N, C-alpha and C positions, 0 to 999 in steps of 0.2 A: 238379778236372777234371769231376767229376759235377755240381757246382753250376753251372759255366759251360758244360756240354755240349761239352767239348773232347775230340775223339777221341784225339789222341796228343800226347805231350810228350817232350822229351829234355833232359837236364840234364848239364852237365859242369863240373868244378872242377879247376883246377890251382893248386898252392901250392908255393912254393920249388922250382920246376922239376919237380915230380912231379904226375902225375895222381892225385887222391885220390877222384874220383867221376866216373863216366861211365855213364849209365843211361838207358834208354828206358822210357816208360810208355804204356799204352793201345795204340791201333791206328793203322796207317798210313792206312787207309781204312775207313769203316764197313761197306762191302759185304763185303770179303774177311776182315776181322778179323785180318790179319797184324800181328804185334806190332812196335812201334817198338823199335829197338835204338840203340846208340851209333854205328852206321854208317848209320842211316836219313837220307837226304838231305831237307832242308827248304829252301824258299826263304827267304833271309835278308833280303830287302828292303833297307832302307837301312843295315844293317850293312855292306853293300857299299861305302859311301862311304869307309870307312877303307882298303879295298883300292884304290880309285881314287886316293886321295891318295898311297898308297904307290907305286903304279905311276907316277904323275906324278913323285914324288920320285926314282924310279930313273932316269927320263929326265933330270931335272935333274942327278943325279950324273954322267951322261955328258956334261954340258955342252951338251945339245941343247935345253934349256929353262932358263928362269930364273924364280924365284918372282915377281919384281917387274918384269919387262919386259912391256910391253903385249902382249896376245895378237895384235894386228894386226901385230907384227913377225914373227910366225910364220905367221899366216893373213891376208894383206893384204885378202882379201875379207870378213873378218868385220865385222859391224856389230851394234850395239845400237840400240834405239829412241832412246835418249838419246845425242846426239852426244858429250857429255862422257865417258860410260861407254865409248863406242866407242873413243875415243882412249886412255883410261887403264886400262881393266880388265885385270887380270892373272890368272894362275892362282890366286894366293893369294886374290884377291877372290872368284873363282868357287868355290873350295873352302871358303870361310868365310861364305858366305851374306850378302854385303854388296853385291850388284849393283844393288839398287834395285827388282828385279823381284819381284812376288808370285809365287805358285806357277805359275799358268797350266797346271795339270796336266790340264785337260780334253783338250788336244791329244794327250797321251800315252796316252789311252784311246780316242781316237776316230779318229785319222787315220794311215793307213799311209804311212810315209816312210822313206827311207834315213837313216842317222845324219847324213851330211853335209848332206842337204837339210833336216833338222830344224834343224841348227846354222845353216844359212843363213837359215832363216825366223825365228830368234830376233829379228831386227831389226824384225819387225812386231808384237812383243808389248810392250804398253805398261807402263812402270813405274808404281808408285804412291808411291815414295819417292825421295829424292835418292840418287844413287850414293854408296856408302860411309857412308851416314847411319846406318842401323840394321840389325839382324839380321832377315833375312827368308828363311826356309827355301825353297830353290829347287832342284828336281831337274834342271831343264834346264841350269843352270850346271855341274852335275857331268857331265852328258852332254857338254857342250862341252869341259870340261877333259879328260875321258877320250878324246874324239875327237882333241883336240890332241896329247895324249901319244902316241897311236898314230900319228898323222900324222908327228910329229917323229922317231919311232923307225922309221918305214917299215913299220909293221904295223898291227894293230888293238888296241883296248882288250882284247878277249878274249884275244888272244895274249900281250899284256903280262902280264895276270894269270896266265895259265897258266905262262909261262916264267920270270917274275920273282918270282912269289909261290908259286903251288902247287908247282912243282917244287923250288925250294930249301928250302921249309918242309916238304915231304913230305906235302902235301895230295893224296893220290892218288885220292880219291873225289870231290872237289869239281868242280863244273862252273860255267859261266857262262851256261847255257841250260837251261831246263826241258825242251826237246826232248831234250837229251843226258841229263838227269837221269832221264827216263823209260825210258832204255835200261839203267839200273842195275837190279840185282836187288833193291835195297832203297831205296825212295823213298816219301815221304809224299804223299798227295793233298790238295789244298786243300778246306776246308770253311767254311761260314758258318752259324751257328745250327743245327748238326746236319745240314745238307744239303751234299752235295758240290758244289763249284764247278768251273768250268773254270780250267785253268792260264792265268795271264797270261804271254804270250810277249813279253818286253821288245823283242826285236829286230824284231818286226813293226811297231813304232811308232817305230823309230829310236833307242830309248833302251837302257839297259843299264848304263852306268857309275854310274848313280844307284841301282841295286838288283838286278842280275841274278845275283849270286853265290848258288849253291846249295851247301850244305855239311851236315856232320853233326858230332856231338859230337866224335868221334875227331879229325877234321881241324881243327875249330875250336880244340880244346885245343892243338894244335901251333902254330896261328896266335897264340893268346893267349900262349903261352910265348915265342914269338919276340919279341913286344912287351915282355914282362916281362924278357927277356934283352937288351934294348937294341938289337934289330935283327939278332940272330944266330940261326941255327937249324942244327942238325946240323953244327956246327963251321964253318959258312959265314956270311959277312956278306951279309945280305939287303939291308940299306940302311946307308949310312955313318952314323957318329955325328953328323956335321954335319946331314944331312937328317933323321935321327931326332929331333934337337932341334927342328927346324922343324915337324915333324909334330905335336908335342905342345905347341907354343908357342901360347898363347891369342891370338886376333886380334880376334874380334868379341864384344862383350858380349851375352849372351842374356838374362840377368836378373840380379838381385842376388846370385845364388849360383852362376852358371855362365857360362862363355864357350865360344866355338867355335874350335877349332883345325882345320887341314885334315882333315876326315873324322871328327873326334872332338869330343865335348862334354867339356870340362874343368871339374870342380867338386869337390864333396865328397859323401861318403855318411856321414851321421851323424858328422861330425867327422874323417873319413878322406879324404885326397886321392883323387879318383877320376877315371877316364877311361872314358867309356861311350858307347854308341849303341844305339838301338833300330832295329827294322826292321819294315815293314808292307807287305804286298802282298796282293792278293786271295786269301783263304783261308789266309794264314800270318801269324804274328807271331814276332819274335825279339828277344832283348836280350842285350847284352854289358856286363859290369861288370868293370873292372880296378881293383884297389887296389895301385898300384905299390910303395908303401912297405912293404906287407905281403907283396908278391910273390904276390898272389892274383888269379886270373882266373876268371870265371864266365860261362857261356853257357847260355841256355835258348831253346828253340824249340818252337813248337806249330803244329799244322795246323788252326787256327781263328782267328777274328777277335775275340779278347778280350784284356784286359790281363794275362792270366795269366803270360806270359813275363817281364814286368818284375817282377811280384810274386814269382816264383820266384827270380830273381837276387838281389833284395833280401833275401828270407828266408834264402837260403843265406849271404849276407854276414853277416846277424845271427847265425846259428848259429856260423860260423867265428870271428867277432869276439867271441863270447860276450856279445852284446847282447840285451836283452829285445826281443820283437817290436815293431816300430814300428806305429803306427796305420795301417790300410790303408783305402783308399776301398772303397766297396761294389762288388759285381760290376758290370762295365760291358762293354757290347759296343761295338766300334769303330763310329764313326759312318759311315753310308753316304756314298759319294762324291757321291751325288745328294741335294740338299736337298729337303725335303718341298715339294710344290707348294702355292702359296698358294691360299687359297680363291677359287674363281671367283665373281664377282658378276654378277648379271643386269645388262645394260646395253644401250647402243645397239648396233645391228647393225653389221657391218663395211661399209665403203664399197663393196666389190667382192664379187662372187661368190667363194666359196672357191677354185674352180678357177683364178681369175686370180692367186692368190698362189703357185700352184705354179710350179715352174721350177727352173733352176740358179742358184745364188747363189755368189759368190766372195769369198774373203778371202785376202790374201797369205800369211798363216801357215797357214791351214787348207786352202787350195785350194778346189776346187769341191765344194759339197754340194747335194743335191737336196731341194727341198720338194715333197712329193707330196700330192695330194688323193685320199683313199681312205677308204672306210667312213664317209663323212659328215664327215670331219675332215681335219686337216693333220698331216704329220709331216716332220721334218727328218732326212734320211738322211746320216750320216757313213760313213766306211769300215767302222767296227766297231760302230756303235750308231746308234740312232734316238731322237729326242726327239718325243714326241707332243704336239701343241699343242691346247689347249682354248680356244675363244673366250671372252673376258671382256667386252670392250666396245670399240667402234670398231675400231682396228687393233691392239689389244693381245690377245695370247693368253697362256695360262699353260702352263709346262712344268715339268719336274722341276728345271730349273736356275734358274727364276724367270720373270718376265714377258718375253715376246718381242714386239717391236713392229715392225710393217711401216710403211714410209714411202712415200707417193705422190709422184710428181714433178708438175711444173706442168701436165702433160697429163692428170693423173688416173690415171696408170699406176703399178703397183706397182714401185718402184725399189730399195728397200733393206729389209734385215731386220737388226734390232738384237738380237743374242744375248748374254745375260749369262753368259759362260762362265768369267769370273774375277771373284769378288765384290769384289776390292780395286780394280778399275778400272771405268771406264764400259763399257757393253755394246759388244761388237765389231760393227763394221758390215760386213755382207755385201752386196755389190752384185749386183742381179739381172742376169744375163747375157742378151743378146739371142740368144745361140746356144742351141739346144735341148740 
């Protein structure tokens, strides 16, 4: 923690149905110096994906969903960019990252939408691979699957998680919103590089089923024990044996040593069969490692953006399995969501005055954004953030996302803005609106 400047960490281990370790280290936030405990709430990021898969499976148990029926049988209005994917995609496809879509994550940090509206706009996000061809991690498909499960159950994803997972498992402290977490007496604040960050509020952007679970060591150990006990907790069946088998059945090949099942990565840890998942969101990291044959479950969470959580779960597994320490990569800080700006080159001036590029531009997925001329430059204003544009040459400007290009029409008027918001596909085309 000292080496990586991590304010706080929490670690828990369950073995053979018993908690053998549950402890906090460091502080919840740098300013107050309140200690981390086994009850301190952390944002779990994509560890949430196993919760969403479990919630979906519970609706399937009721007969209101099917793993392998097309989503359009339940949501007739649902569309993908690829018409083949539109007709065939199932919740199993969505929960195992084989939709053909790259991440398209910029939308979930920039644009305020309801969850249904975000799901409706998926149709405008271009794939870069053939449907069911390869593994490509995608948060928006988990959002869609979580929305669908709530829709079919006549409720929301948040309520499904609360009533079908938190309550039967006994996770009394956990939440699905950082707004609720901050009402708790014991919660960690997000940090990056030793500086406090703002909480990322998933629901503001229409997301949540991809990463909005907030939990603590005490609650997570109950959750892990439920998985190690085959889907039962506190003498109750949380999920049927049939659906439990589906949740740990590998579907999509990740690489030569791992596959992805709904909400879980299935592989091995140093020769031992493993089920695992990491989590990452602004200011927090988490990791879960299950060794089902040994009936071991390990969770670690930190309130900073380093790889320490994964290192901790692995090292704990080494100690329990009596293995020598495995070689570890050097300290690393999670990469920023924004790529470094390319070097600006002196070149030809733009064809128009900068103020003529200003205005409202529209894209069917992102909606309306404003390009503003101020302080001698241009900026693109989304709901939650802005991109500053620095002129490079002709109609090309540089931004933290890469080169932004404007296109003139046959009358010499600025008509389009091409924004590189997803590296795996061509830039997204925003059309300039005639309306102010």
